C-alpha positions in Angstrom: 30.6 -14.3 42.4 27.9 -14.0 44.8 24.9 -13.2 42.9 21.6 -10.9 44.8 18.6 -11.0 43.3 16.2 -8.6 43.2 12.4 -10.2 43.4 9.2 -8.0 44.3 5.6 -6.9 42.7 5.6 -5.1 39.4 5.6 -1.6 39.9 7.5 -1.4 43.4 11.2 -0.2 42.0 13.1 -3.4 41.4 14.4 -2.1 38.0 15.3 1.0 39.8 17.5 -0.5 42.3 18.8 -2.0 39.9 19.7 0.4 37.9 21.5 2.2 41.1 23.8 -0.6 41.3 24.8 -1.4 38.1 26.1 3.2 38.2 23.5 2.9 34.4 20.5 3.2 33.1 20.8 -0.4 32.4 17.1 -1.8 33.0 13.7 0.1 31.3 11.8 2.4 33.5 8.2 2.7 32.8 5.3 3.7 35.6 3.6 0.6 33.7 3.4 -2.5 35.8 5.3 -6.0 34.1 7.5 -4.2 31.9 10.9 -6.4 33.2 10.2 -9.7 31.8 13.9 -11.8 31.8 16.6 -11.6 33.8 18.7 -8.4 33.7 22.8 -8.8 34.9 25.0 -6.3 35.9 29.0 -5.7 37.9 28.5 -4.1 41.2 30.9 -3.5 44.1 30.1 -3.4 47.7 33.4 -2.6 50.3 35.9 -3.9 47.5 34.0 -6.8 46.7 32.4 -7.8 43.0 28.4 -9.0 43.1 26.1 -9.8 40.2 23.0 -8.5 40.5 20.0 -10.1 39.0 16.7 -7.7 38.1 13.3 -9.9 37.6 10.3 -9.8 36.3 7.2 -8.8 38.1 6.3 -11.9 41.3 2.2 -12.2 41.0 -0.1 -14.9 41.3 -3.0 -14.4 39.3 -2.8 -11.9 35.9 -4.8 -11.3 32.9 -0.8 -11.4 31.1 -0.2 -14.1 29.3 3.4 -14.5 30.4 2.8 -13.8 33.5 3.3 -17.4 34.8 6.8 -17.4 32.8 8.0 -14.4 33.9 7.4 -15.7 37.4 8.8 -18.9 36.8 11.9 -17.2 35.9 11.9 -15.3 37.9 12.5 -17.7 41.3 13.9 -20.3 39.3 17.0 -17.2 39.6 16.6 -16.8 42.9 16.3 -20.6 43.2 19.4 -21.6 41.8 21.3 -18.5 40.8 21.2 -16.1 44.0 22.9 -16.4 47.1 20.9 -13.1 48.4 17.5 -12.0 48.7 16.2 -8.3 48.7 12.3 -9.5 48.4 11.2 -5.0 47.2 7.5 -4.0 48.5 6.5 -0.4 48.4 5.4 1.2 51.4 1.9 2.5 50.3 1.1 -0.2 48.9 0.8 -3.9 50.9 -0.7 -6.3 49.9 -1.6 -9.7 49.5 0.9 -11.5 47.1 3.7 -10.2 48.9 2.2 -12.6 51.7 2.0 -14.7 49.4 6.2 -14.8 47.3 8.1 -13.8 51.1 6.3 -17.1 52.0 7.8 -19.4 48.6 11.0 -17.6 48.7 11.3 -19.1 53.1 11.6 -22.9 51.9 14.7 -21.0 49.5 16.5 -21.1 53.1 18.4 -18.0 51.0 19.5 -15.3 53.6 16.3 -12.7 52.6 16.5 -8.7 53.7 12.9 -7.0 52.8 13.8 -4.1 51.3 11.4 -1.3 51.5 10.9 1.0 49.2 10.1 4.2 47.6 10.0 5.9 51.5 11.1 10.1 50.3 10.2 11.5 53.3 10.5 11.6 56.8 6.9 11.4 56.7 7.3 8.2 55.3 9.3 6.4 57.7 5.4 5.8 60.3 4.9 3.2 57.1 7.6 0.7 58.3 5.4 -0.4 60.8 2.3 -2.1 58.7 5.8 -4.5 57.1 7.1 -6.7 60.3 4.3 -8.6 59.9 5.8 -10.6 57.0 8.4 -11.8 59.7 11.2 -10.7 58.0 14.6 -9.1 60.0 16.1 -7.8 57.6 14.2 -4.8 57.0 16.5 -1.9 55.0 14.1 0.9 54.6 15.5 2.7 51.2 13.8 5.7 47.8 15.4 3.5 45.0 14.8 6.8 42.8 16.0 9.7 44.9 19.6 7.5 46.3 18.0 7.0 49.7 19.1 4.8 51.9 21.4 3.0 49.3 25.1 2.5 51.7 22.4 1.2 53.7 21.4 -1.2 51.9 24.8 -2.2 50.8 26.2 -2.8 55.1 22.7 -4.3 55.2 24.2 -7.5 52.8 27.5 -7.2 54.1 26.4 -7.9 57.6 23.2 -11.0 56.1 26.5 -13.1 54.3 29.1 -12.5 57.4 26.2 -14.2 59.3 25.8 -16.7 57.2 29.2 -17.4 56.8 30.4 -15.7 53.1 34.1 -15.2 53.7 34.4 -11.9 52.7 38.0 -11.2 53.1 38.3 -14.1 51.1 35.9 -12.1 48.1 38.0 -9.2 48.6 41.5 -10.4 48.0 39.7 -12.2 44.8 39.8 -8.4 42.9 42.6 -7.0 45.1 44.3 -10.2 43.6 43.8 -9.6 40.1 45.3 -5.8 40.0 48.1 -7.3 41.9 47.9 -9.2 38.3 47.7 -6.2 35.9 49.6 -4.3 37.1 52.7 -7.1 37.2 51.8 -7.5 33.6 51.6 -3.3 32.9 55.3 -3.5 34.6 56.9 -6.0 32.2 55.4 -4.9 28.6 58.0 -2.8 27.4 56.4 -2.7 24.2 53.4 -0.4 23.6 53.1 -1.7 20.1 52.9 -5.1 21.2 51.1 -4.5 24.7 47.9 -3.4 21.9 48.4 -6.8 19.8 47.4 -9.0 22.6 44.6 -6.2 24.7 42.8 -7.4 21.0 43.7 -11.2 21.6 42.7 -11.1 24.8 39.2 -8.6 24.2 36.1 -10.0 24.9 33.7 -9.9 21.7 30.5 -8.4 22.0 28.0 -9.8 19.6 24.3 -8.7 18.9 20.7 -10.7 18.2 18.4 -8.8 16.2 15.3 -9.1 14.1 12.2 -8.6 13.7 9.8 -10.0 16.8 9.2 -13.0 16.8 12.3 -14.3 14.1 14.0 -16.5 17.1 16.5 -14.1 18.7 15.9 -15.1 22.3 15.1 -18.6 21.5 19.2 -18.9 19.6 21.0 -17.5 23.5 19.2 -20.3 24.7 20.6 -22.6 22.8 24.1 -20.8 23.1 23.7 -20.5 26.7 22.0 -24.5 27.4 19.9 -22.5 30.4 16.8 -20.5 29.8 17.4 -17.0 30.1 15.1 -14.5 27.4 11.5 -15.8 27.6 10.5 -17.7 24.2 7.0 -17.6 23.5 4.3 -16.2 20.2 4.1 -13.2 21.5 5.7 -10.7 18.9 7.7 -7.9 21.8 8.3 -10.2 24.4 11.9 -9.9 24.9 11.4 -5.9 26.0 15.2 -5.1 28.1 17.7 -6.5 26.3 19.5 -9.4 28.0 23.8 -10.0 27.9 25.0 -13.4 29.0 28.8 -13.7 28.8 30.5 -16.7 28.8 33.1 -18.9 27.2 32.4 -20.1 23.8 36.1 -22.4 21.9 38.7 -20.2 23.9 36.6 -16.7 22.9 35.2 -14.8 26.0 31.7 -13.9 24.4 29.2 -11.3 25.1 25.9 -12.1 24.2 22.8 -9.6 23.5 19.3 -11.1 23.1 17.4 -7.4 21.9 13.7 -6.6 21.1 12.3 -7.2 18.0 12.8 -4.0 15.8 9.5 -2.5 14.2 8.5 -0.5 11.8 8.6 3.5 13.7 5.0 3.7 13.2 3.4 0.2 14.6 6.2 1.8 18.0 3.3 2.8 20.1 4.1 2.6 23.2 7.1 3.9 25.5 8.3 0.8 26.4 8.2 0.1 22.8 9.9 3.1 21.8 13.0 2.7 24.7 13.2 -0.7 23.9 14.0 -0.7 20.4 16.2 2.2 21.6 18.7 -0.7 23.3 18.3 -2.6 20.4 20.0 0.2 18.0 21.8 1.3 21.4 23.3 -2.6 21.2 23.6 -2.7 17.3 26.7 -0.1 17.9 27.9 -1.2 20.6 28.8 -5.0 18.7 31.1 -6.1 16.7 29.2 -8.4 15.0 25.5 -8.6 14.9 23.8 -11.7 14.3 20.4 -10.6 11.4 17.2 -13.1 12.6 15.6 -14.0 9.7 11.8 -16.0 9.2 12.9 -18.5 6.2 8.9 -18.3 5.6 9.4 -14.1 5.2 11.8 -13.9 3.0 13.6 -10.6 3.3 11.0 -8.4 4.2 11.3 -4.3 4.2 11.7 -4.4 7.9 15.3 -6.7 7.8 16.7 -4.4 5.3 15.6 -0.9 7.7 17.7 -3.5 10.7 19.9 -4.9 8.2 20.7 -0.7 7.1 21.9 0.1 10.6 24.3 -2.5 11.2 25.4 -1.0 7.8 25.3 2.7 8.6 26.9 2.0 11.8 30.0 -0.4 9.9 30.1 -3.8 11.7 30.5 -6.7 11.2 27.4 -8.8 10.1 25.5 -12.6 9.9 22.9 -13.1 8.2 20.7 -16.2 9.5 17.7 -17.1 8.1 15.8 -19.8 10.9 13.2 -22.7 10.8 15.3 -23.7 8.1 14.1 -27.4 8.9 9.7 -26.8 8.7 10.9 -24.9 5.2 8.8 -25.4 2.3 9.2 -28.3 0.6 11.3 -28.3 -2.5 13.0 -25.2 -0.7 17.1 -25.5 -2.0 19.8 -23.4 0.4 22.1 -22.0 -2.7 18.1 -20.9 -4.3 17.8 -19.3 -0.6 21.1 -17.2 -0.1 20.8 -16.2 -4.0 17.7 -15.2 -3.6 18.1 -12.7 -0.3 21.8 -11.5 -2.5 19.6 -11.1 -5.0 17.0 -9.5 -2.8 19.9 -7.1 -1.4 23.0 -7.0 -2.8 24.6 -4.9 -1.0 24.5 -7.1 1.4 27.0 -9.7 -0.6 29.8 -9.5 1.7 28.1 -10.9 4.3 28.3 -14.4 5.6 24.6 -16.3 5.4 23.3 -19.5 7.2 20.7 -21.7 8.0 19.7 -22.3 10.7 17.3 -24.2 13.2 18.1 -22.0 16.2 16.8 -24.4 18.8 19.3 -27.1 17.5 23.0 -26.7 18.9 25.1 -27.8 16.3 23.7 -25.0 14.0 23.9 -22.4 17.0 28.0 -23.0 17.6 28.0 -22.8 13.9 26.8 -19.5 13.3 27.9 -17.8 16.6 31.3 -20.2 14.8 30.9 -17.8 11.8 30.5 -14.3 14.0 33.4 -14.8 15.7 35.7 -15.4 12.5 34.1 -12.4 10.8 34.9 -9.9 14.4 38.5 -11.4 14.5 38.3 -10.4 10.6 37.4 -6.9 11.7 41.1 -6.4 14.0 43.4 -7.9 11.9 46.7 -6.1 11.1 48.5 -6.4 7.7 51.7 -5.3 6.4 51.7 -2.3 4.8 54.5 -3.6 2.1 52.2 -6.8 1.0 48.9 -4.4 1.5 50.4 -2.3 -1.4 51.9 -5.3 -3.2 48.0 -6.9 -3.4 46.6 -3.3 -4.2 49.3 -2.5 -7.1 48.9 -5.6 -8.6 44.9 -5.3 -8.6 45.3 -2.1 -10.9 47.7 -3.6 -13.2 45.1 -6.4 -14.6 42.7 -3.7 -14.8 43.7 -0.1 -15.5 42.1 2.6 -15.6 43.5 6.6 -16.6 43.3 9.1 -14.2 44.1 13.1 -14.8 45.2 11.5 -18.4 47.2 9.1 -16.8 47.5 6.3 -16.0 45.8 5.9 -12.5 49.1 4.8 -10.3 48.8 3.5 -6.5 51.7 4.4 -4.3 51.5 2.7 -1.1 49.0 1.6 0.9 48.3 1.5 4.5 46.7 0.5 8.0 44.7 3.0 9.6 42.7 1.3 11.9 40.2 -2.1 12.9 37.1 -3.4 14.1 35.9 -2.0 11.2 39.3 -2.7 8.9 40.4 1.2 7.9 43.3 1.7 5.0 44.4 4.7 3.0 45.9 4.9 -0.2 47.9 6.7 -1.9 47.7 8.3 -4.8 47.6 10.6 -8.6 44.3 11.8 -8.7 42.4 10.6 -6.0 39.2 12.4 -7.2 39.4 11.7 -10.4 38.5 8.2 -9.1 34.4 6.2 -10.2 32.6 4.6 -7.6 32.6 1.1 -11.1 37.0 1.6 -10.2 37.2 1.6 -6.1 33.9 -0.5 -6.4 36.3 -2.7 -7.6 39.2 -1.9 -6.2 37.4 -2.8 -2.1 35.7 -6.1 -3.7 39.7 -7.9 -4.6 40.9 -6.1 -1.4 38.0 -9.0 -0.1 39.1 -12.3 -2.5 43.2 -11.5 -0.9 43.0 -10.9 2.9 39.4 -12.9 3.6 36.9 -9.8 4.1 34.4 -11.2 4.0 31.2 -10.4 6.4 32.8 -6.5 7.2 32.4 -3.6 5.9 36.2 -1.9 5.3 36.8 1.3 4.9 39.4 2.8 1.6 39.9 6.5 1.7 42.2 7.1 -1.8 44.8 9.6 -0.6 46.9 12.1 -3.0 50.4 12.0 -2.2 52.6 14.9 -0.2 54.0 16.6 -3.3 57.9 15.8 -1.8 56.8 12.4 -3.1 55.5 12.9 -6.8 58.8 12.2 -8.5 
């Protein structure tokens, strides 16, 4: 796809414009300068053509922000290596020397540039445009990203400029048309609705969120997996603010990997920006199939890690727990002892996968992602009723209890859902079962069907009266 990069100084409205293109509030928008640090990406459609839009960090020549240099380098690198067309955004109410400085910098990239003059919120602001002609950019579009004014003009200008530099827009339109036609043919060929559902699940994108406290190594893991510096890595806690997602193919599976902001205790969240960051991390958990919970091996499983794990458990997501920085662990620490310590510290997650990793090592990162993919596929498995029933009946024979004065009996078991796996167990006197016996049955279920890494839902139900005999 054609990539559009949005560049400019902090607080000129880049993220607001990005959200307009994305059609949703994907990037955090806040009056505080320098909120965006990493590169956010979203799809947009202009005249039946699909584009990628890149939101970049604010460009400042000199700043007190210790991460300014990394933010600037990442933005300019995205412009140089990834973008096909550049939108340079300026604030109509504030002409700044850095505007000219960075316009001259990106001119050297020899890529088409559109100067977008933002915050033209009223007709009286049109006179402010004249000041920016001196920047020497021929293609200029005044807009108000906040009020959605001039956005259609900007879309038309993008198409005009791309056509002028030799991009075959008709060929780009045909790409979308071919995809739509192919899909329609597939639908026409599918007679069995159940078969279609299975195919859809096999070809689905697996959503994996990387979560944890600040500085646990989440951004490092993302960069290692995709083999490029997508997220800024720093020793400063809270470097990542927006949730950064990357979609790629991993060993034949399509993965959407999300790097989230570090989740701190509520009492330590002291700014609106961090509040929004944490909320987006939680939303990333909700949208995921599996979460990779990153731990710092030196800190162990802290109360905050348990809180994050509970967020995952409550939302019934798959989980892989990664002990990061294993390569520099304390001398004499063995994996068996460390894994046993983690399970003892948080027994509710005994079903989770535990992995030791160094997030900077590609081999470790790939093994960790393979575990997460395995858990995701487990969550979409379907089982025949007879196999489920046979397993549970055998479990009750090996260890039985009385229910309502009679031996506990299971009539049959059927699967009622996936992601997470859910099952209905039809039995006599379900309300008489104690938690200990339910836990026993769940553990046997896990052993027989390999549900490691994911919660499962067992609903015990009383069979209808007409079957009681």
